[in-house]
N, C-alpha and C positions, 0 to 999 in steps of 0.2 A: 565027427567032431562033437564033443560034449558041450552042453551049456556052460557058460563061464563059471557058474556057481558049483558045477560038478567037476571042474578041472582039477588037476593035481594041486595040492596045497602049496607046494614049492613054486609052481608056475603062478598061482594066484598071488602069492606074497611078492614075487618079483614084479608082477604087473602093478600091484598096489604101490610098491616103492617107486616105480618109474613114473606112474601116472597120477597118483594121489598126492604123494609127497614131492615128486619131482616135477618136471615141466613137460612130461611126455617122453616116451622112449625115442631114441635117435636111431636111425637106420644104420649109423656108422659105429655104434658102440655095443659091446657085449652085454648080455643080460646078467645082472648081479647074481652071483651064486648064493650069497648070504645077504638078503635084502636089508635087514636091520643094521648089520655091520657096515654095509655100503653107505647107508645114510649117516651113521655116526662118524665114519672116517672122513666125511666131507668137512667136518669142523676143523680138521688139521690141514686140509688141502685148499681151502677157500682163499681166493685172491681178491681183496677188496678193491683193487685198482687194475682190472684186467686190460688187455690191449685196446679193446673197444672203447673204454672210458679214458684211457691215458691221453688220448688226443683232444679231449674236450676241455675248453677253457674253464678256469675256476670262477667262483662267484665274485671274488674281489675284482678281477679283470672285467667281468661282465657288468657289474654295478658301475664302475668308473666310466666305462665306455658309454653305457646307456645314459647316465646322468649328464655327461659332458655333451653328448650329441643332442639330448633333449634341450639343454640350455642353448646350444647353438641355434636350434630351430626356433626357440622362444625369442632369441635375440634378432634373428632374421625377420620374424614376424613383427616384432616391435618396430624395427627399423622401417619395414615396408608398410606398416599400418594396414596390413592385409587381413580382413576379417575371416576370409576363407581359411587362411593358414592357422587360425586359432584351433582348428581341429587337431593339429599336431600336438597342442598342449594337452588336449583331452586324451589323445591316443597314448602319449608317453608321459603319463601324469603320476602324481601321488608319491613320488620319491620325496617331495617336500610338501605333501598334502594335496588335496584336490578331490575330484570326483571320478567315478569309473569312466573308462574310455568310451568315446562315442565315435560314430562314423563321421568324418569331416564332410562338409557339403561339397558337391562337385563344382568345379570352376572351369571357365573356358580356357583352353590352352593358348599359349602365347609363345612366339618364337623369340621374343625379347627376354634377355636375362635381367630381371628386376629383383629387388629384395623380396617381393612377394613370390615370384616364380621360384627363386632360389630356396625360399622357405618350403614351398610345396615339394620341390625336388628332394630337399633334405628330409622332409617328413616321409615321403615315399621310400627313400632309401633306408631310413631307419625302420620303417614298417617291414620292408622286405627282409632286412637283416634279422629282425625279430623272428620272422617265420623261418628263415634259414637256420638260425641258432636252435630254435625249438625242434625242427625236423631232424637236424643233425643229432641232437640229444636222444630223440626217440629211436633213430637208427642205431645209436650206440647201445641203447637199452636192449633192443632186439638182438643185435649182434652178440652182445654179452650173453644173452640167454641161449642163443643158438649154439654157441661155442663153449659154454661153461662145462667144466668137469665136475662142478658141484651144484647140480640143479636143485637139490633140496634147499641149500642155503640161498640160491638165487630166488627161489620161490618165496623164501622168508623175507628177502629184500623187498619184493613186490608187496608182500603182506604189510610190512611196516610202512612202506611208502603210502599205501592206501589208508592205514590207520592214522598216520600223521598227514592227512591229505592237504594238499594245496590245490588251487585250481587256476588255470591259465587265462581266465577272462581278462585279468589285468596284464597288460603287456610286460611290465617288469617281472611279473611272476612267470610268464611264458619264457622270458629270457633265462630265468634262474632255475627253472624246474629240474632240468637235468643235473645241474650243479648241486641242487638240494639233495637229490637222491645219492649222488656220488660222494658228497661231503658229510651229510648228516645221518644217512641211513647205512650205507655200505660199510663204513669203518666200524660201526657199532653193532652190527647185526649179531655178532657172536660175543658181545661184551655185556655190560650191565645196563639194565633198562634205564636207570637214572642218568647214565652218561649219554645215552641216545636222546633221552628226553631233553636234557639241557642243550645238546648240540642242535636239536630240531628247533627248539623255541628261540634260540639265539641266531639262527641262520637268517640271512637277508630275505630269502624267499618267504619264510613264515612271518617275519617281521613286517614285510610289506603287504603280504596277503591279508593279514588280520589287522592292519593299520596301527601297529604298535608304535611305529616311529612318530606318530602324531599325538600320542598320549602324553598329557602333561598333568601333573598333580595340581589340584585346585589351589593348594596353599604353598606350592613350590616357589622357589626364587624366580623361575621363568614366568609363572603366572602373575606374580606380584609386579614384575617388571612390565609385563604386558598391560596390567591394570594401570600402572603409572603412565604408560604411553597413552592409553585411552583418556586419562584425565587431562592430558594436555592437547588432545586432538579436538578441534572444533566440530568435527563431524559427529563425535559421540558426546562431547561436552561443550554446549554453546558458550559456557562461561570461560573457556580456556583462553589464555592470554595470547598464545601463539600457535600456529598450525603445526601439526606433526603428521607424517605419512601414515595412512591407515595400515593395519596389519593385513598382509595379503592372504593369509590362510589361518583364520581363527581356529584354535585348537583347544581341546580340553581333555578330560579323562575319557579314554576309550577302553571299553570292557571286552572287546572282541577276543583278544588273545587269552585273557583270564578265563572267560566263559568256555572257550573251546578246550583249553587245557583241562579244566575240571570235568566238563561234560563228555568230551570225546577222547582225550589223550590219556587221562588217568582215572579218576574216580568213577565215572559213569553217571548217566543222567539221573538215575533213581537211587543215588547213594546217600541222600539226606542233606546235602549242602543247600544253602539258601541264596537268594539274590544278594543279601547283605554280604555273604561270603565272597561272591563274585566281585562285588564292588571293592571290598577290602583288598582282595588279591590284586585287582586292577591297580589300586593305589600303590601296592607294594611293587608292582612291575614298572611303574613310571620311571623313566630314566633309561630303560632298555631301548637301544636304537642302533643305527648303522652309521658309521663314519662315511661321509661323502667327500668327494674331491672339493677343494676350496672353491667357493664361489667368489665372484668379483666383489660382492658386497652382501652382507647379511645372510639370512636363510639358515637352515639347519646345517649347511656346509661350513659354517663358521663356528667359532667358539673353542675354548681351551680343550674340552673333552675331545672334540673332533680332531684337533691338531695332534693330540696325543695318540690317536689310533690310526692305523693304516687305512686309507680309504677303501671302502667295500667290506670292512670287517665290523664285527660287533663292537659297540662302544656303550659305556654307561655314562649318561649325562646327569651329573649330580644336580644341576640346576633345574631339571625337569622332574626330579624325584619328589614325591609327596613325603614330607617329614613326619616322624612320629612312629609309634608302634602300631601294629595291625593285629586284629583278631580274626583268624580264618578257621572255620570249622571247629570252633571252640578252643583253639590254641592261640596263645599270644606270641607275637614275633616282635622283639624289641631290637633286633639287629639294625644296623644303619646301612644306608646306601645299597650297593649291589648285593651284599650278603643277605639282605632280607628276602627277596624273591627266591634266591637259591635255597634258603632254609625252608620256605614253603614247598618248593618243588621236591626237596628231599623227603619231607613228610608225605607228600602225595605219592611219591614213588614207592614209599614203604608201607602205604596203607593197605589193609586187607581188601578194601573196596577196589583199589586199583588191581590187586592180584586177581580178584574174581572177574573184573571187567576184561582184563587181558586174556585170562584163561577161557572165558566164554567166547571171545572172538577167535582165538586160536582153534578151539574145538569146533566152532561153527565152520571155520575155513577148511579144516582138514577132515572133518568127520561127517557132520550133518547140519542141515539148516536149523534144526532144533538140537542143540548140543546135549549130549548125554550128561545129566547132572553129576554122576560120579566121576566122569572125565574132567569136568570143570573143577570139581573139588580137588582131584589129584594134581592137576596142573597148577591151580591156585596155591595149594600147599607147597609145591615145589618152588614157586615164585617167592613165597614168604620165607620159607626156610633158607633159601639161598641168597636172600637179599636182592632179588631181581636178576640173578645170574641167568642170562638167556639160554646158554647151552643146557643148563640144568632143567630149565623149563621145557625145552624141546625134547630132552630125553624122557621126561615124564609123559609127554604126549605120545612119543614113539612106543613107550612101554605100555600104553593103554590097549587092552585087547580090542576095544571097539574101533581103534584106528585101523585095524587089519581085517575088519569085517568084509566078506566077499561082496556084499551088496554095494554097488557104486552109487552112493547117495547124493554126491555132489555134482550138480550140473555146471559145466564149464562156463565161465564168463567168456565174452568175445576175445579178450586178451589171451586167456588160457587156451581156448580152442585154436585160434590162429597160430599161436606159438607152437602148440603141440603138433599141428599139421606141418608146419615148416620143418620142425625137428624130425618128424616122421619121414619126410622126404629126404632128409640128410642135408638140408641146406646149411651152409656155413657162411654164406654172404647173401646180400639182397640183390645183387646185380643192379639193374636199373630201377628196382622197385623202391618207392618211398613208403616207409612203414606208417607214418602219421596219417595220411589220408585213408589208408586201408582200415585202420582201427576206427577212424571217424565214420567210415562207411558202415562198419559193423555195429556202430552204436555205442562204442566205448572209447572216445578219444583219450589218448594217454595224458595223464595228469590234468584232466579237465572234468572232474565229477560234478562240478557246478555247485558244490557245497563243501564245507569243512568236514562233513561226515564221511566223505569218500564214497566210493561205489558200493552198492549193496552186495552182500555175499550170500544171496539166496536165489534159488532157481526162478522164483516168480518174476524177478527183475530181468531175466535174460531169455526166457523160454516162450516169448510171444510168437505168434505166427509170422509177423513181419521180420522179427529178429532171426528166426529160423530160415526164412527165405533168403535173407542176406548171406547166411552161411552156405546155403546151397549154391548160390551164385558164385561165391568166392571159391568153394570147393571145386566147382567146374573150371574156374580160371586156373587154379593151382594144378589141377589134373591135366589141363591142356598144355601146361608148360612141360610136363613130364612125357606126355604121349604114351608110347608103348614100352618105355624103358623099365617100368616096374610092374610086377605082378601083384595085384592088390591083395589077393588071398595070402600069398607068401608074406607080404609086408605086414598084413594084419596080424598074422600069427607071431611075427617077430616083435611088433610093437606091443602086443599083449602077452608076450612070453608064453605063447602056446595056449592062452586061455580065451581066444576069440570065440564068441558065442556061435551056436549052430545057426540061428536065423541070419546073423550078419554074414557068416561065411557062405551060406547058401545064396543070399541076395547078391553078394559080390561075384560068386562063381557063375551066376546066370546073366551077368551084365553083357550087353551087346558089344562092348569094346573095352579095352584096357583102361582108357581114361575115364569112361563111365564107371567102371568098377572101382577105380580109385576115388572118384567123387562120392560114390555110395559108401565107401568105407569111412570117409571123413564126416559124413552126415549121419552115420549109423548111431543107434543108441549107445553102443559100446564106446564109440569115440567121443560122443557128446558129454559123457560123464567120466568121473574119475574116482 
């Protein structure tokens, strides 16, 4: 057996297509005879809504159910005057403003059904359903990846979901994470970057994650109305003639979405924009929100704009929009209303800085932790020339000679490694396995990077001794499920299209049992890299 670098070029190219561009070879599928043509053909075969995703609920349904149940818990808590149940409001919060979720205090159990205990039961049921919805979506993501006939495009879906990262620390984001990927990423992965950009930023998951629904222009109609209410409220104005109820959730301009769009989603952190640009763009974005089901009284669920949109969908609230023209990165935008932020996004999507930022990330993901400058330039030029046509961008990447280097420079993330192991075993379903806890155990919980920057795409973040030990443990568990049914050396040659390295083949052949040999294959340097 030759070292992988000395293997036949055709075998090497097939292994690269399967493992570097794909999701790992499947034991059930043939090796592509023409690797580059195999990758390109997937553009015509991709199904944006495969069976694994077709059973998952949409974001509108999830938003409506979440908000209504949160309100029910709030009403129960209010009626019961139960301080312990206030944790439910923290747990299922922020649809109408608020603070990040906290763990509710423990309370003594009671057999009597009181408003307080009913609120606790409703809170626990909602929390349980949030976990179930999240886990079902993770399972759908895994099943889609295991069964896809277009693994290159599926990998691109995962790339863009991490580029436009959300994080499930907020319960409403945990509920919507799967729908976000299914609705904002999957339909646009082979379209135009600008279309994906708009779909992402207007999706409920991103709106709630970055607190855009709470953003109000300082000089907007809504802000002036709030100021007028404060002028008649003795709590804020001792000279007021009559009392007025205090505003439950004071809100103002929120720059989170504007900042992350510029820093992470489009231009890049070192592209030359200023804090003033962020503030001006945030003012342009005011009014972007999500329509909520009607509330009994007041709140963001009321209003003409909300009534005009279907609950759970994007809505533009003119009353919250900051009036006037905006100057962002040296350009003036005098459009009115909803057209203003779309004009800014169009220019961001067309910017050379965005082209280079996206090209750099794609080259890092597919080729090396330090992307080759000429590949970045090639991909960025394709982005600019095509107006952000993503298949054109991907073709430029595939056509780069460095993309087919025999050296496996990329270390697999936990998601990539576990998925490639499952595919290598020929799995098409999960049986009784829950995928979400598995990836949490590996150190990469799905859709929970902890920051809008997403998960790192470099080896240093995933190659620590503790992380590798977790892979060894899982490799042993996976191998024990198979037992003696697979010969690891034969499987290794199949998964690497005949280019399995001599050291790995030797280690596998000397293993004391078939399951040990399989575990050794999965933790080998060959399998850890792509």
